[in-house]
N, C-alpha and C positions, 0 to 999 in steps of 0.2 A: 951227942954230935950229929948221928943220923941223923935223928928227928932235925934237927937244925940245918942239914945239909938238904934233906926233903922239903922242906920250909923253904927255904933259899931260891931251892927247885925251881919248886909251884912259882912261889914268887916272880921269877923268872921266867918260867913257860907265860904265865900271865902277862908280866909285861908283854912280851915277845908278840904273843897271840892279838893283843891290844893295838902294836904297832902295826901287825901284816893285816889285820882288819880293817885299819885307818887306811894303811896304803891301798888296799885291794878295795874300798869307797871308794877312795879318789880315782881309782885304775877306771871302776865302771863308768865314770863321768870323764873319760879320755873323749876327745875327739874322734869321730869314726875317719876322718880323713887329715893326710898330713900334704904340708907342700917339701920338698927338699932339692938339695944341688946336685942331687947323683942317686944312683940308686943301690948306695954301696951300705942302706942300712944308720942307723942311731939309737944311741941310748934317751931313755928319761928317767926323769924324777933321780938324776946321781947315780945312773946305772942300774936302778932296782928294776925297772923293764927297759929292753931291748927291744927295739924296733927290725925285721930284718926280712929278708925272703926264707919262705923252710926250705930248709936242707936240699929238697928235690928240685927245688926251682932256681937254685942261686945261681946257674951258668945263664939260664934265660933270661931271668931280670938282671945281668949285668950288661946284656946290650942294648936298653932300652935308655935310651936318648933323653934329651931336651923335648918336651909335650906329650912324652910317654905316661902312662902309669901305671901300676902293681898294685897285687891284694899284696899284705906284709902280713906277716901275724908278729903278735907283741908278746913274748915271753919275759917269763918271772924270772930272777937272775939268770938270763940269757939261757934258761933251760926249759921251763915248764912251759909251753904254750898257754895262754890264756884266749885270745880274741882277733880275728884280723880287724886289719883296718886297708884304708884307698891310700899309696903313697902316689903322688902327683910330682913326677922333675922337672922343674923348671928354671929357666936361669934365671938369674939372682936379679931381682930389681934396684935399680939405684935412683935416687929421688933424692933432693935439693932438701936440707932438711930446716926449719918456718924458725923458730922464736921471737918473731916481734908480734907486738900487737895488731887487732886488727876489728875493728866495729863490723857488727853484722844488721842489716834494717832489711826485716821479714812482714811482708803481707801475705797474709792464709788466703786458699783458696775457697771464697765464701767466708763463713765466720764458723768460729770453733765454739761449741757451747762449753762452758765452763764453769760453770755453775745454779745452782736454781733455790728460789725463794718462793713460799706461800704468799697467796697475795691475802688482804685482809678485803671481803667484800660483803655485800649486806646478805648474804644468803649462806657465810660462814667462810673459812679460813682453806686453801686450795690450792693446787699448782698445777695447772689447763696442759702447760710442756708436758708435765710427767706423768700427767692423764693420759695423755695422746701418743706416751712410749719415747718420748726423746729422752737421749741418757747423755750425760757426759765424754764427751768426747765426739761425741756429733758432728759430723762438718753439713751444717745449714747452707743450700745452695742458692735455691730458690720460696719466692712465696708468692704464690699464684700467678705464677707464671714467669714473675721478677726476679731477675736476678741477686744476689742480697752480697755487697760489699764493704758492709761499716755497721758497726751498730747502730749510727742513727737513722740511717736508711729502713734498719730492720723495724726499731721503734717506730718509727712513722707507716710504714705499711700497716702493722697491727695495729694502730690510732685509725688507721682511714676503714678497718673491717667493718668498724662498728658494732661490733660484738659477734659479727657473723664466722663461723667457721672459714678458716684458708690453709691453704694446701700447700705443706712446708715438705718440701726433696730437699734429702738430703744424704751426706755418706755414712757408713760406718763400719769399720773394719776393711776398705774399700770398696765396699757392696751400694750401690742406689736405694735409696729407698724412699717412700712415700707417707706421711701422717697428714692427718685433718686436726688442726689445731682450734678450739674454741677460745680467743681471747673474753677474759672477764673485765669487768669494770669496777676497778679498787676505791675504795672510799674518798678518794680523792676524785674520781669520777673520769677516770683517764683507764683505754682500753689494755691491758698488759697479759703476757703469758707466764710471767714469774719466769724466766730464764734468762741467765750471763752471758755476754758471748766476747768474743776478743778477735777483733779483725788485724792487731798488727803486733811487732814488738819490736826492742832493739835491743842488743849487749856488747861488752865487750869478752873477746878472747885474745887465746893464742894461736898462730898459724903451724901446725907440725908439719908441714911438707908441702911441695911443689915436685909435681912429676914434670919434666919435659918433654915427656912421648907423648902424652894425652893433653897437657896443660895444663892441668889437675891441679885447685889448689883447695887445702883440708886444713880444719883446724878443728878444737874443742875435744874432742877425742868422749863426746856425748853429746847428746840431741840436744838444741834448746827447747826449753819445756815452760807452759805457761804458770807462771808463778803460784797462781792461785792453786790448779787444778792436778800440776807437776804432768799436765799432757804433753807431749811431742808436738810440737806447733808444725799441720801443714804449709807448704810455700807455695804458693803461688807465683810469686815474685820477690825481687831482693837482691840485694848487694852487699859484698865485701866491701871495706870502707878503712881509707887509710885512720889512724887513732895518735895521737899522741899522749905516754904517758908520764901524766904529768906531778902524782903522786902517789903514795901507800897506805893503806890505811893498814895498822900493824895487826897479824892473828894473834889472838889469846885464846889458852883453854874456852872451850863454850862459846864464844866469837869469834867469827871466821873474819879474817879481813879482805881487802878485794884491793886491786889494781885502779889508781882514778887517771881516768883520761878524758879527752876531749876527740869528739871526732873532727878531723881539720877536713874533710867536704870531698876526697879524690876519692872515685869509687873505682877500684881492685878489678871487680870479678863479678862474673852475674852467679847468684845463687842456684844451685843444682837441684840441693837435694837437701833435705834439714832430718836426719836419722838418728836412731839409738846411740851411733859411733860414732857421730858429729857432723858438722855441716862442710859440707862440699860445694866447690863451685868451680867454671872456667873463667882464667883470665881476658880481658876485654883487648890486651896488648902488651906484648911486652914478654919477659919471662920474671921469677925471682931469683935474682943473682945468690952465690956460695956456694960450697965445695958440696960438691953431689957423695954421697954414700950410699953404699950397699947395706940391703934392710936385714935381720937376720930373722931366721924361722922361728919360730916359736918353741923349736925345743933346744936353741943352740943358746938361748938368754938362761941365765944363771944367776946365782943370789951372788953377791959383791959391790966392788964398786963400778959407778956408773955415774951420767952425768947429765942436764939437762940444761934446754937454752930457752932465756925465756929475758923477756927486756925490763925486769922491776926496776932496773936504775935510771930505765929511760932509754937506753941502748943494748940490743943482745949479749948477754953475754954469756960463759958457760960456767955452772955451778956442779960443785962434786955432791953427789948421792948415793944410796946404797940400795941396792934392790933386795927387800928384806925378804919376802916373798914370793912365788911365782903358783899359779892355779890354772892349770890345763884344763878344768872342769868346763866341758864342751856347752854348759848350758849359761856359762857365763859370756859375754861380749865385752863390758867395761872395765870389768872390776876382775883381769887377769897377774896384777902383781903388785906387790904392796913396794913403796918408794918409801923413803926415809931421806930428811932435808940434813943433810952433815956440812954443808960450809958455811962455817961461820958468817961469812962477808953477807950470804944471800938470808940467814937467820938472824942477824942483826938488822937487816934493810927490809924484813918481812915476817917474822919469827913464826916463818914457812910459807906452807902454801894457802895462798888466798887468791878468792875470786879476781879470774879474768890470766890464770897462768893454765888456767885449763886447756889442755895442745902442747904446752912446752917438751918439745921432743925431749925422750930418752935415748941416751948412745952411751953403749959396751961394747967395749971391746974396736972399736973403731966401725961400730955398725948400728945404724936406725932401729932400735927394739920395739919402739911404743912412743906413748905418750901418756902424760899426768892429766888425769880425768878429776876425780873427785878429793876434797881434802878430808881428813877426820876430824869432824870439829872438835874433839877433845881434846885430840893429840896433833895442833895443826903441821908440826914438825912432818908429818906420815901423809901418805892418802892412796890413793889408788890409779896403778896405771893401764892402759890399752893395749895390747899387742900389737903391735906395728901391719901385721896380717890382717886383723879385722879392718880395719881400717881403709888396707886397701883394697880387700874385698869389695868395702861398700861402695869407692871409688869408682871398682870397675861395674857394679850394678847400674849406679845410674849412669855412667856414661854410656853404655849401652840404649838406658831409655831414651838419654840427651844427645848423642854423638854433635860431634863436633860439625860447627857447619862448613 
């Protein structure tokens, strides 16, 4: 009997340590800063962790108002101090949730390098562009001093070189650099450098929010990437355009579905930026109608019932979902929660989450908490969501770079 008790105790202790280790691992990746509506502190992960001012600073911190910030301690079981984080006390933003489909037309700054292919020449097979040090994701700006804005223009400049080295100026990770590339004559007699580039893209997504204060509109919850390389497309010019949803290609396990729509021609907003957390623009005129909602801070979001707004039926409608899990890992920017579609009507219409629904606002407890970003291809009723805070932060950064006229 004693042996059985000891064995059971050992198993329970092992399970406890494993669970604690998992929680502590997750804790290590908690953000270094939080936003909150007051300085009263808050719980994380169902109360496993508590964020509040240290005991000897409670009185001083209690007087901090909107716009202030303070150092708070993260406590395990509200008792064991583990780390220090910065808490900013903010007024709670209010946004108009979207749900309507939009089209994005984007033109890059220069041309984006999206692939390489070796050339077959009379002297063998090699790649001049790679030999000169160019890489995937480089943004080619000029060739021998001439600005490059299209694939056709680049091909023409390379052909005109006659095989002489050309000076290519490019951007890599925001840093300007240059290299000399010597085109090679392929077996067909054409001068080439063995490089594939892209100068524009277009696609359909869902509007996440409109900010009445700044006039900024945001959508997708993830960046628009080149379809072949997966690289986020840099933007020199582009617009949000109106779209009419005309049908749905249903999702099936292993086969992502898609909203089918047509561009109706109306330009809604100028694109300010395309980044990891979404695509952002500023309305040309007017505003987006809808009932404004307060946002929820990440620590206020919980597992359980929620809803999304999308226009899979052709009109913006609300559909029930469940937030299955939440991940506060500070290294994640777009996969902050897992959402499962539970609404029978939406499941019958789409089979779950389909392409084009990215950006669909997620609403919980009457607050805007985030947006749908990615579908689980083999389980299309589930997908990832992004915290609305992450999108707001990107919108603010882009607004500073591109202030209103």
